N, C-alpha and C positions, 0 to 999 in steps of 0.2 A: 374259368370253367373247372378248376381243380376240385371245388367242393361239389360239383354236379356230376362227377364221373362215378358210375356204379363201382362197388367194391370188387366185383368180378369182371371188370372191363375187358381184360385180355380174353377171358373165356367167352364173354359176350360177343366180342368182335370175331372170334373164331367160329362161333355158332352162326353169325351173320354170313361169313364167308362160305360156310358149308351149304347154305341155302342157294347159292349161285344165282342170286336175284339182282344184285347191284349191276346197273348198266344194261339190263335187258330191256327189250322194246316193250311198248304197252301190250297188255293182254286183256281180252274182253272180260274174263272172269273177275279180274281186279277192278277194272273200270266199272263194271256193273255193281260191285259191292260199294265202291266209293259213291257212285251216283245214288244208290239206294240210301246210303247213310245221309247224304245231303237232303234227300226227300223226306225221310222220317224225322230228321232233326230240324227241318224247315230252315236250312241255311243255303246260301248260294255256292259255298266253297266246301270241298271235301278232298282229302288226300290220304293216300296210303304211303307212309314215309318210313325210310330206314335210316337209322342213325349210325353213320360210319365214323371213322376216327376223327375227322375234322369237318365233316359236312353232314347235312341232312338231305338225302336224295329221295325224290318222289317217283315211286313206281307208277302211281296213278294219281291224277290230279283233275279235279272238276273246277272249271272257271279260275284256273291259276296258270300263268304262262311259264313261270320259272321252273327249271328242271331240278335245281338244288339250291340250298342256302347254306351259309356257314352254321356250324353246329353251336358255336359259342353263343349263349343267351337265347337260343331258340325255344319255342314252346316244347318241342319234342324232347329237348335235353332234360326238361323238368318232368315231362310226362312219363318217360321210361323209368323214373325213380318211384312211380306210383304202382300200386297193385290194382287200382281201380281208375275210373275216369278222372282226369284232371280238367276242371272247369274254371275258366277265367271269364267272368261275366263282363268286366270292363278293364282291360289291361292299362288304360290311362290312369286308373286309380290304384294301380298295384306297382310298387317300386321295383319288383322283380322283373316286370315285363315292359314297363313304359318305354324303355329305350331299345328293345330288341328289334331286329330288322323287319320282322313280319308286321310289327306295329308301325314302325317308322316308314318303311318302304311300300308295304302292301296296304296300309290303312286298316289292318285287322283290329276290330274292337270287341270280338268275342271268339273264344276258343274252347273246344271240348275235345280232348284226346284220350283214347284208351290204349294202353300199352299192348303191343303184340308180344306175348310171352310164349315162347316155343316150348315144345315138350321137355326140353332139357332145362327149363326154368330161366331162360335168358331173355330179357326184353330187347328185341332187335329193332323195334320201331313203333309206330303208332298208326291207328286209324283215327283220323281227326276231322272235325267239321269246324268251319270258321264263318264269321260274318263281318261285315264292315260297319255294323251298328251294334251297340250293346244288346245282349240277348239273354233269355232265360231258357233253360232246358228242363222238361218235365222228367219225372221218374221213369215214365214209360219210354221216353226217348232215350234215356240213359240205358235202360234195359235193352232196347233195340240195338243201340250202339255196341253193347257187350256181345249180343248174339252175332252181329256182323263181324266183330273182331275175331270171335272164335272161328268163323268161316274163313277169314283171311289166314289165320294160323293153320287151319286144316289144309288149305291150298299150299301153304309154304312147306308143311311137313310132307305132303305128297311130292313136292318138288325135290326135297331132300332125299326122299326114298328113291325117286327115279335116278337122281345123281349117283347114289351109292350102288345102284344095280349095274350101271354101265361098265365100271372097270372090270367086273368079272367077265362080261361078254367081250370086252376089248381083248382079253387074253384068249378067249375060245374061238373067236371068229377067224376063219381062215379065208382070206380073199382069193379069188381066182387069179390065175397068172396074168390076165389082162388088167393092167393098172394104169391110171386110176379107173375105178368103176364109177360110172355116172348114173345117178338115180334121179328120175323126175317124179315129184310128188304133186298130185292134183287132188286138192281137198278144199271144199268151200268153208269149212269151219276153221277159223283162224287159229284157235288154241291147239286143235289137233294137228293142223299143218305145221305149226311151229314146233310142237313136240316131236313129230316124226322127223323133221329136218334136224333138230338138235341131236336126236337119238342116232341117226345115221351118220351125221358129220362127226360125232364123237368117236366112232370106230374107223374113220378114215375114208368114208365115201365122199365123192364130189356130188353135191345135191343141188338140183334146180327145183323151184317150187312155183306152183300156179294156183290161183284161187278158184278156177273153173275150167271146164273142158275146152272152151275156146282158146283161152290163154295157154293151156297145156299143149294143144295142137300147134299153136304158133311157136312155142318153144321147141317142140319136136322138129318142126320145119327149119327153125333157125339153127338148131344144133344137129344138123343132118348127119345121121350115122354115128353119133356120139353116145346116145342114150342106151344103156344096157338093160335097165329095169324101169318100168313105169309102175308106180304105186298110186292107185287112184280109188277114190270113193266111187260108188256106183250111182247113188241117187243124188244128182245135182241138177239145178235148173239149167236150161239150155242144152248143151251137149253133155249127155250123161256119160258115165264111165264106160259102159258097154259100147256106145257109139264111138267114143274116143278111141277105144282099143281097136275097133274095126277099121277105122280110118288110118290109125298108125300102122297096124299090121299090113294093110294093103301096100304100103311103100317100104316098110321095114319089118319083114317077117321074123327077123332075128331077135327083136325086142321081147323080153320076158315081162310078164304082168303079175302084179299082186293087187287084188281087189280087196278093199276094206268096206264092210257094209253091215247093216242090220236089216237089210231089205232083200236078202238073197232070193227068197221065194217069189218076189215080185218081178224077177228078171229070168225067165226061162232060158234066155239066150246064153246064160252063164254055163249051162251044161255043155254046149258046144265049145265054149272058150276053154273050159277045163280040159276037154279032150285034146286041145291044141297047146296046152302048156300053161294056162292061167292058173293062179292060185288064189284061194279066197281065205281071208282072215276076218272072222266075224267079231263085231263089237259086242261087249267091251273087251279090251285087251291091254296087256302090259307092254312096256317098251322092250323087255326081254323077248317077248313072243314075236314082235316085229323082227328083231334081229335074227331069231331062230328061223323064221320063215325066209327072210332074205338070204341067209346062209344056205338053206336047203335049195332055194331056187338057183342061186349062182354057182354053188359047188356040186350039187347033186341032181341038177335038172329039175324035172317036174316033181315037186313034193306032194305027198298025200295031202288032200286039200279040203274038200268041201264040208267036212264034218264041223259042226259048230264048236266054238271054244268058249267055255264058260268059266273064266278064272275067278278066284275068290276075291280079288281086289281089282277095281276098275279105275282106269285113268282116262278112258276115252268114251265118248257117247255120241 
């Protein structure tokens, strides 16, 4: 593999580490992009792959079981050396690829991969489509793959920005005397729920998470008297956030509430909840704004709340 290592390999690996993406669970935004790539390129397989020091790790994979493969000889190892799409119409007729593991073990007979080049000009991985029969790709499909690749890079740079914001708040946040503080997140959007959980865990909170109000209520009952703050979306199917808070407050009036929503006007009951200590954070918002609100709620009681927040950069919707 010595001839296939980029000249800036150490810097490239450092850039990959800064993204904090390796080993993370699947996320809908990346799965959607990979699935769309497979659809527009008319292939059964698509991956969003990251090239680590010795392995290629799949953040998202469509119709592929493996979580990772060895880096040596992989298609990705070649693709990150390109500035544009690498297309291999039939690897069995190409000496560079005929013996690689994707061909030998997965039966791959077509590959097209676009490098994921971050804002600091480092190729950290690929968005790739594959087929088990030889394949051709049109110019329009190549253009579409490039557009989707830029979308992946945008999501990665947002991830990097969120990661760099957290250390400043880790220094500023002053937790209450009662430790550990336990927060329950109830949010039906997987991406937003995962973001909230990572943000709060990064500054030392103990976090429980639920995908809907019913599961949130069950966790409240299971962890009786443990939960200090409930962070909940309002508009959810089944048991919505307002109904959930009313049922929780009936048995645990000491629990504090932070509601996240872009439908505040549709829930007049919120006015009464605000009077009793609930706080509203309107979408879109930044991770730093979540931490600021949580700090206010836990350290200073009822924060000023119901005014809409309209930040210049959005990470939640």
